[in-house]
C-alpha positions as CSV (number, residue, x, y, z in Angstrom):
1,M,0.0,0.0,0.0
2,S,1.5,3.3,-1.1
3,D,1.6,6.6,0.8
4,A,-0.9,8.0,-1.7
5,S,-3.4,5.1,-1.2
6,V,-3.2,5.4,2.6
7,A,-3.9,9.2,2.2
8,A,-6.8,8.5,-0.1
9,A,-8.2,5.9,2.3
10,L,-8.1,8.2,5.3
11,R,-9.9,10.9,3.3
12,S,-12.7,8.5,2.3
13,T,-16.2,9.6,3.0
14,A,-17.0,6.3,4.7
15,S,-17.9,6.6,8.3
16,L,-15.5,3.8,9.3
17,V,-12.2,3.2,7.4
18,V,-9.9,0.4,8.5
19,I,-6.5,0.5,6.8
20,E,-4.5,-2.6,7.1
21,A,-1.0,-2.5,5.7
22,P,2.6,-3.5,6.8
23,G,4.6,-1.3,9.0
24,G,6.5,1.4,7.2
25,C,3.7,2.2,4.7
26,G,3.1,5.7,6.2
27,K,-0.1,5.0,8.1
28,T,1.0,7.1,11.1
29,Y,2.5,9.9,9.0
30,Q,-0.6,10.1,6.8
31,G,-2.9,9.9,9.8
32,A,-1.1,13.0,11.3
33,Q,-1.3,14.8,8.0
34,F,-5.0,13.9,7.6
35,A,-5.7,15.2,11.2
36,A,-3.9,18.5,10.4
37,D,-5.8,18.9,7.1
38,A,-9.1,18.0,8.6
39,A,-8.6,20.3,11.6
40,A,-8.3,23.3,9.2
41,D,-11.8,22.7,8.0
42,A,-13.4,21.3,11.2
43,E,-15.7,23.2,13.5
44,S,-15.2,20.7,16.3
45,R,-12.3,18.8,17.8
46,I,-10.6,15.8,16.2
47,L,-9.5,13.0,18.6
48,I,-6.3,11.0,17.9
49,L,-6.0,7.9,20.0
50,T,-2.7,6.1,20.4
51,H,-1.4,3.3,22.6
52,T,1.8,5.0,23.9
53,H,2.8,8.5,25.2
54,A,5.7,8.4,22.6
55,A,3.1,8.1,19.8
56,C,1.2,11.0,21.4
57,D,4.4,13.1,21.2
58,V,4.9,12.2,17.5
59,F,1.3,13.2,16.6
60,S,1.7,16.4,18.7
61,E,4.7,17.4,16.7
62,R,3.1,16.6,13.4
63,T,-0.1,18.4,14.1
64,A,1.3,21.4,16.0
65,V,-0.3,24.0,13.7
66,S,-3.7,22.5,14.5
67,Q,-3.4,22.0,18.3
68,S,-6.5,24.0,19.1
69,K,-8.7,21.6,17.2
70,V,-6.8,18.3,17.7
71,E,-6.8,16.4,21.0
72,I,-4.3,13.6,21.3
73,R,-4.6,10.9,24.0
74,T,-3.7,7.4,24.7
75,L,-6.7,5.1,24.4
76,D,-6.3,4.1,28.0
77,S,-6.5,7.8,29.0
78,L,-9.8,8.3,27.2
79,I,-11.1,5.1,28.9
80,G,-9.8,6.5,32.2
81,L,-11.5,9.8,31.6
82,I,-14.9,8.1,30.9
83,A,-14.4,5.8,33.9
84,S,-13.6,8.6,36.2
85,A,-16.7,10.5,35.3
86,Y,-18.9,7.4,35.8
87,H,-16.9,5.7,38.6
88,V,-19.8,5.3,40.9
89,P,-22.1,3.3,38.5
90,L,-18.9,1.4,37.3
91,D,-18.2,0.4,40.9
92,L,-14.7,2.0,40.7
93,P,-12.9,4.4,43.0
94,A,-12.7,8.1,42.0
95,D,-9.0,7.7,41.1
96,V,-9.4,5.1,38.4
97,G,-5.7,5.5,37.3
98,V,-4.4,4.4,40.7
99,W,-6.9,1.5,40.8
100,S,-5.9,0.4,37.2
101,R,-2.2,0.3,38.1
102,A,-2.7,-1.4,41.5
103,N,-4.9,-4.3,40.2
104,E,-3.8,-7.1,37.9
105,D,-5.1,-6.5,34.4
106,G,-6.6,-3.2,35.7
107,Y,-6.6,-1.3,32.5
108,N,-8.3,-4.0,30.6
109,R,-10.9,-4.5,33.4
110,V,-11.7,-0.8,33.3
111,A,-11.9,-0.9,29.5
112,M,-14.4,-3.8,29.8
113,K,-16.5,-1.8,32.3
114,V,-16.5,1.3,30.0
115,A,-17.4,-0.8,26.9
116,H,-20.3,-2.3,28.8
117,L,-21.4,1.2,30.0
118,L,-21.3,2.6,26.5
119,E,-23.4,-0.3,25.3
120,K,-26.0,0.1,28.0
121,K,-26.0,3.9,28.0
122,P,-25.6,5.0,24.4
123,M,-26.2,8.6,25.3
124,I,-22.7,8.7,26.8
125,A,-21.2,7.5,23.5
126,S,-23.4,10.0,21.6
127,A,-22.1,12.9,23.7
128,L,-18.5,11.8,23.0
129,A,-19.2,11.4,19.3
130,R,-20.6,14.9,19.2
131,R,-17.5,16.3,20.9
132,Y,-15.2,14.3,18.6
133,P,-17.0,13.7,15.3
134,L,-13.7,12.5,13.8
135,I,-11.5,9.9,15.6
136,I,-8.2,8.5,14.3
137,C,-7.0,5.4,16.1
138,D,-3.3,4.8,15.5
139,E,-1.7,1.3,15.5
140,H,-5.1,-0.3,16.3
141,Q,-3.8,-3.8,15.9
142,D,-2.6,-3.3,19.5
143,A,-6.1,-2.8,20.8
144,T,-7.9,-5.2,23.1
145,A,-11.4,-6.5,22.5
146,A,-12.8,-4.1,25.0
147,Q,-11.0,-1.2,23.3
148,D,-12.5,-2.3,20.0
149,Q,-15.9,-2.3,21.5
150,I,-15.4,1.3,22.8
151,I,-14.3,2.5,19.3
152,L,-17.2,0.7,17.7
153,A,-19.6,2.3,20.2
154,L,-18.3,5.7,19.3
155,H,-18.7,4.9,15.6
156,K,-22.2,3.6,16.2
157,A,-23.0,6.9,18.0
158,G,-22.0,8.9,15.0
159,A,-18.3,9.4,15.1
160,R,-16.4,9.0,11.9
161,C,-13.5,6.7,12.7
162,S,-10.2,6.0,10.8
163,V,-8.4,3.0,12.0
164,P,-4.9,2.4,10.7
165,R,-3.4,-0.9,11.8
166,S,-0.3,-2.9,10.8
167,S,-0.6,-6.3,9.2
168,G,1.9,-9.1,8.8
169,P,3.5,-11.8,10.9
170,G,3.0,-11.4,14.7
171,R,0.3,-8.7,14.2
172,A,-2.8,-10.6,15.2
173,G,-4.2,-8.0,17.7
174,S,-7.5,-6.4,17.2
175,D,-9.7,-7.6,14.5
176,L,-12.7,-5.3,15.0
177,A,-14.8,-8.4,15.4
178,G,-18.1,-6.5,15.7
179,L,-17.5,-4.5,12.5
180,P,-20.4,-4.8,10.0
181,R,-18.9,-5.8,6.6
182,P,-20.6,-3.1,4.5
183,Y,-18.5,-0.4,6.4
184,R,-15.2,-2.2,6.3
185,W,-12.6,-0.9,3.9
186,L,-9.7,-3.3,4.0
187,R,-6.8,-4.0,1.7
188,R,-4.3,-6.6,2.5
189,V,-0.7,-6.3,1.1
């Protein structure tokens, strides 16, 4: 998959775009460029979700011109933000981050609770989709099943989602199992 085809896929009018290609094809670079371009025309914020703080830094550098309209977070920090706001019905302490670090598989357990919350209370996902009508999920092959469910809940609530992910040996990761086929754009290399 070439740089140009990744750029074209990200700019698709589809509400959900899954781009699967080997590492080094420019998915992250094009994702950052797309976010910067989209921010220039957007009236609301664009959300970029990564799995590491280092990746947040890369996106921050590449979208510096658009920082007022681009919010960059780790996927776990978004989940923690939602969980903190709804900690009582989720049966979690107010400081969800401390709890996540102190408990075995804590981050995944919080993600499962948040995924269930968004499924049962779609108004929460709708509010997030209105705040972030465009969401770019970088390196999504590293997502857990619960993180997939959260992204799909935001998509179902109206957010347009672009999901670049690496393919190839050792890259099993997320498969967006709940993704309806008519919305899936996938090209294997």
